[in-house]
C-alpha positions as CSV (number, residue, x, y, z in Angstrom):
1,X,187.9,164.2,-122.1
2,X,188.7,167.6,-120.6
3,X,188.2,168.2,-116.9
4,X,187.5,171.8,-116.0
5,X,188.6,173.6,-112.8
6,X,185.6,173.9,-110.5
7,X,183.7,177.1,-110.5
8,X,181.5,178.0,-107.5
9,X,178.2,179.7,-108.3
10,X,178.2,183.4,-107.5
11,X,175.0,185.5,-107.3
12,X,174.6,187.7,-110.4
13,X,174.9,191.4,-109.6
14,X,171.5,193.1,-110.1
15,X,169.7,189.8,-110.6
16,X,166.1,189.4,-109.4
17,X,165.6,187.4,-106.2
18,X,165.0,183.7,-106.5
19,X,161.4,182.7,-106.9
20,X,160.6,179.2,-105.6
21,X,158.5,177.4,-108.2
22,X,158.9,173.7,-107.5
23,X,160.9,172.3,-104.6
24,X,163.2,169.4,-104.2
25,X,165.4,169.2,-107.3
26,X,168.1,171.7,-106.3
27,X,168.5,173.5,-109.6
28,X,168.2,177.2,-110.3
29,X,167.1,178.2,-113.8
30,X,167.2,181.7,-115.2
31,X,165.8,182.4,-118.6
32,X,167.5,185.4,-120.1
33,X,165.6,185.5,-123.5
34,X,165.7,183.5,-126.7
35,X,167.8,180.4,-126.1
36,X,170.0,181.8,-123.4
37,X,169.6,180.2,-120.0
38,X,171.6,180.2,-116.8
39,X,171.7,176.8,-115.1
40,X,173.0,176.5,-111.6
41,X,173.4,172.8,-110.8
42,X,175.6,171.0,-108.2
43,X,177.6,174.2,-107.5
44,X,178.4,174.9,-111.2
45,X,177.0,177.7,-113.4
46,X,176.4,176.8,-117.0
47,X,175.1,179.0,-119.8
48,X,173.2,177.9,-123.0
49,X,173.5,179.6,-126.4
50,X,174.6,183.1,-125.4
51,X,172.7,186.0,-127.1
52,X,173.3,189.4,-125.6
53,X,172.8,191.9,-128.5
54,X,170.1,194.6,-128.5
55,X,167.2,194.2,-130.9
56,X,168.2,194.4,-134.6
57,X,168.3,192.7,-137.9
58,X,170.8,190.0,-139.1
59,X,171.3,189.0,-142.7
60,X,171.8,185.3,-143.1
61,X,172.3,184.4,-146.7
62,X,169.3,185.5,-148.7
63,X,167.1,185.9,-145.6
64,X,167.2,188.0,-142.5
65,X,166.5,187.3,-138.8
66,X,165.1,190.0,-136.6
67,X,165.7,190.2,-132.9
68,X,162.8,191.9,-131.1
69,X,163.8,191.9,-127.5
70,X,167.1,192.3,-125.5
71,X,168.5,189.8,-123.0
72,X,167.2,190.2,-119.4
73,X,170.8,190.3,-118.1
74,X,173.9,191.9,-119.4
75,X,176.9,189.5,-119.8
76,X,178.6,190.9,-116.7
77,X,175.6,189.9,-114.6
78,X,176.1,186.2,-115.6
79,X,179.6,186.2,-114.2
80,X,182.1,183.4,-114.7
81,X,180.7,180.1,-115.8
82,X,182.1,176.6,-115.7
83,X,181.0,176.0,-119.3
84,X,178.9,177.2,-122.2
85,X,176.6,174.7,-123.8
86,X,176.5,175.9,-127.4
87,X,174.0,174.0,-129.6
88,X,175.5,175.6,-132.8
89,X,177.3,178.7,-133.9
90,X,175.9,179.3,-137.5
91,X,172.8,181.2,-136.6
92,X,172.7,184.6,-134.8
93,X,169.6,183.7,-132.8
94,X,171.7,181.1,-131.0
95,X,175.1,183.0,-131.0
96,X,175.1,186.7,-131.7
97,X,178.0,189.2,-131.5
98,X,177.6,189.7,-127.8
99,X,177.5,186.0,-127.3
100,X,180.7,185.6,-129.3
101,X,182.3,188.2,-127.0
102,X,181.2,186.2,-124.0
103,X,182.8,183.0,-125.4
104,X,186.2,184.8,-125.4
105,X,186.2,184.7,-121.6
106,X,184.5,181.3,-121.1
107,X,186.9,178.6,-119.8
108,X,185.1,175.9,-121.8
109,X,182.6,175.8,-124.7
110,X,181.0,172.4,-125.4
111,X,179.6,172.3,-128.9
112,X,179.5,170.5,-132.3
113,X,182.6,169.4,-134.2
114,X,181.7,171.9,-136.9
115,X,181.3,174.8,-134.5
116,X,184.5,173.9,-132.5
117,X,186.4,174.0,-135.8
118,X,185.2,177.5,-136.6
119,X,185.5,178.9,-133.0
120,X,188.8,177.4,-131.9
121,X,190.1,178.7,-128.5
122,X,188.2,177.1,-125.6
123,X,185.7,175.3,-127.8
124,X,185.6,171.5,-127.5
125,X,184.1,169.3,-130.1
126,X,181.7,166.5,-129.0
127,X,180.1,164.2,-131.4
128,X,176.6,162.9,-130.6
129,X,176.5,160.6,-127.5
130,X,180.0,161.7,-126.5
131,X,180.5,163.1,-123.0
132,X,182.9,165.0,-120.8
133,X,183.1,165.6,-117.0
134,X,183.0,168.9,-115.2
135,X,184.6,168.9,-111.7
136,X,182.3,170.3,-109.0
137,X,183.4,172.4,-106.1
138,X,182.7,169.5,-103.8
139,X,185.0,167.2,-105.8
140,X,182.1,165.4,-107.4
141,X,181.4,165.1,-111.1
142,X,178.8,166.5,-113.5
143,X,178.7,164.7,-116.8
144,X,177.7,166.5,-119.9
145,X,176.6,164.3,-122.8
146,X,175.9,165.7,-126.3
147,X,172.8,164.2,-127.8
148,X,171.4,164.4,-131.4
149,X,169.4,167.4,-132.6
150,X,168.0,168.1,-136.1
151,X,167.2,171.7,-137.0
152,X,164.4,171.0,-139.4
153,X,162.9,168.0,-141.3
154,X,165.0,165.0,-142.1
155,X,167.1,165.5,-145.2
156,X,167.7,169.3,-144.6
157,X,170.8,169.0,-142.5
158,X,172.9,170.3,-145.3
159,X,170.9,173.5,-145.3
160,X,170.5,174.1,-141.5
161,X,173.9,172.8,-140.4
162,X,175.1,170.7,-137.5
163,X,173.3,171.1,-134.1
164,X,173.5,169.4,-130.8
165,X,171.6,169.0,-127.6
166,X,172.9,168.2,-124.1
167,X,172.1,165.9,-121.1
168,X,173.6,166.7,-117.7
169,X,173.9,163.9,-115.2
170,X,175.3,163.4,-111.7
171,X,174.8,160.8,-109.0
172,X,173.2,163.2,-106.6
173,X,171.6,165.8,-108.9
174,X,168.6,165.8,-111.3
175,X,169.1,164.9,-114.9
176,X,168.6,167.8,-117.3
177,X,168.0,167.7,-121.0
178,X,168.7,170.8,-123.1
179,X,167.2,170.3,-126.6
180,X,169.0,172.9,-128.6
181,X,167.3,173.8,-131.9
182,X,165.7,170.4,-132.5
183,X,162.5,169.7,-134.5
184,X,162.6,165.9,-134.4
185,X,160.4,164.0,-132.0
186,X,162.1,160.7,-133.2
187,X,165.3,162.0,-131.7
188,X,163.6,163.0,-128.5
189,X,162.3,159.4,-128.3
190,X,165.8,158.0,-128.8
191,X,167.3,160.3,-126.1
192,X,164.6,159.2,-123.6
193,X,165.6,155.6,-124.2
194,X,169.2,156.3,-123.5
195,X,168.8,157.7,-120.0
196,X,167.1,156.2,-116.9
197,X,165.1,159.5,-116.4
198,X,164.9,163.1,-117.4
199,X,164.0,165.3,-114.5
200,X,164.1,168.7,-116.2
201,X,163.8,169.5,-119.9
202,X,164.8,172.8,-121.4
203,X,163.0,172.8,-124.7
204,X,163.5,175.2,-127.5
205,X,159.9,175.6,-128.5
206,X,159.0,178.7,-130.5
207,X,158.0,176.8,-133.7
208,X,160.7,178.7,-135.7
209,X,160.2,179.0,-139.5
210,X,162.2,180.9,-142.1
211,X,162.1,181.2,-145.9
212,X,164.9,178.6,-146.1
213,X,162.5,175.7,-145.4
214,X,159.1,177.4,-146.1
215,X,156.4,176.0,-143.7
216,X,158.6,173.4,-142.0
217,X,159.4,173.8,-138.3
218,X,163.1,174.5,-137.4
219,X,162.4,174.0,-133.7
220,X,159.6,172.4,-131.7
221,X,156.1,173.9,-131.9
222,X,154.1,174.1,-128.7
223,X,152.2,170.9,-129.5
224,X,155.5,169.2,-130.3
225,X,157.0,170.4,-127.0
226,X,154.0,168.9,-125.2
227,X,154.5,165.6,-127.0
228,X,158.3,165.7,-126.2
229,X,157.3,166.1,-122.5
230,X,155.3,162.9,-122.8
231,X,158.1,161.0,-124.5
232,X,160.6,162.1,-121.9
233,X,158.5,160.7,-119.0
234,X,156.9,164.0,-117.8
235,X,159.9,166.0,-116.6
236,X,159.6,169.6,-115.4
237,X,159.7,171.7,-118.6
238,X,161.4,175.1,-119.0
239,X,160.3,176.3,-122.5
240,X,162.8,178.7,-124.1
241,X,163.5,180.2,-127.5
242,X,159.8,181.1,-127.7
243,X,160.0,184.9,-127.8
244,X,162.3,187.6,-128.8
245,X,162.7,186.8,-132.5
246,X,160.4,187.6,-135.4
247,X,160.7,184.2,-137.1
248,X,159.1,182.3,-134.1
249,X,155.6,181.4,-135.2
250,X,154.5,180.5,-131.6
251,X,155.3,182.0,-128.2
252,X,155.2,181.3,-124.5
253,X,151.5,182.3,-124.6
254,X,150.7,179.3,-126.9
255,X,152.3,176.7,-124.6
256,X,149.7,176.2,-121.8
257,X,146.8,175.2,-124.2
258,X,149.0,172.8,-126.0
259,X,150.3,171.2,-122.8
260,X,146.8,171.1,-121.4
261,X,145.6,169.2,-124.5
262,X,148.4,166.7,-124.0
263,X,147.6,166.3,-120.3
264,X,151.0,167.7,-119.2
265,X,150.3,171.3,-118.3
266,X,151.3,170.6,-114.7
267,X,154.8,169.9,-115.9
268,X,155.2,173.4,-117.5
269,X,157.3,175.7,-115.3
270,X,156.3,179.4,-115.4
271,X,159.2,181.7,-116.0
272,X,159.9,185.4,-116.5
273,X,163.0,186.8,-118.2
274,X,165.7,187.5,-115.7
275,X,163.9,185.9,-112.7
276,X,165.5,182.8,-111.2
277,X,163.3,179.8,-110.7
278,X,164.3,177.2,-108.1
279,X,163.3,173.7,-109.1
């Protein structure tokens, strides 16, 4: 498995000041919009699914996806990262033109075998349940394990393509689950059984739908995200990929009611684009 050179976290130029939401876990989370999140953990900066284009329309086969809001930070504000966690490369709402440009300077991109084959360069293919270790500035290790994700109902994988999620673990740091574009609660249940605990869950939760699969969800709905929170043992939840694209059928505004109905509203972390939340 590759072992990256350590990358110390540097403050992002022009970034908003840190807002302390929940103490004790030692992780900074900055939601930039769509699926793009900066994670600062154990002295390392990671970035999920980079999307930096301005609003616009993308033609994907016989359908189009419309981006309605820009990212909260420009790529230069993110700075150098230890790795990019890329759930998949085949859809522009998870990797757009600006995101692809960002990958060109990233030292390591962890992603699916299919995406790594298309991207080349610094992209490393990891099959489900495989892992690699990132070297921390203090000499410790942060393990990144790829976990299964399904971008729609069972049996539609040939239409939606290969997707992955991630779990980050270290002996002295919280365990973080990044769902990627997953619409399967069965897979969430399987992931929960594999790990002793999940402390923070970054859930892609906009209830995405497109003409490709009609009324089927391509990502978690608000109610499904609340159920995932129960299955994962009530971690702190950062909900992303809820706003900024026209094919999302739900939004950040629909989350609190769904989480309250499931008895987990206290686990939902309030976020604002571009504002760093310390967990």
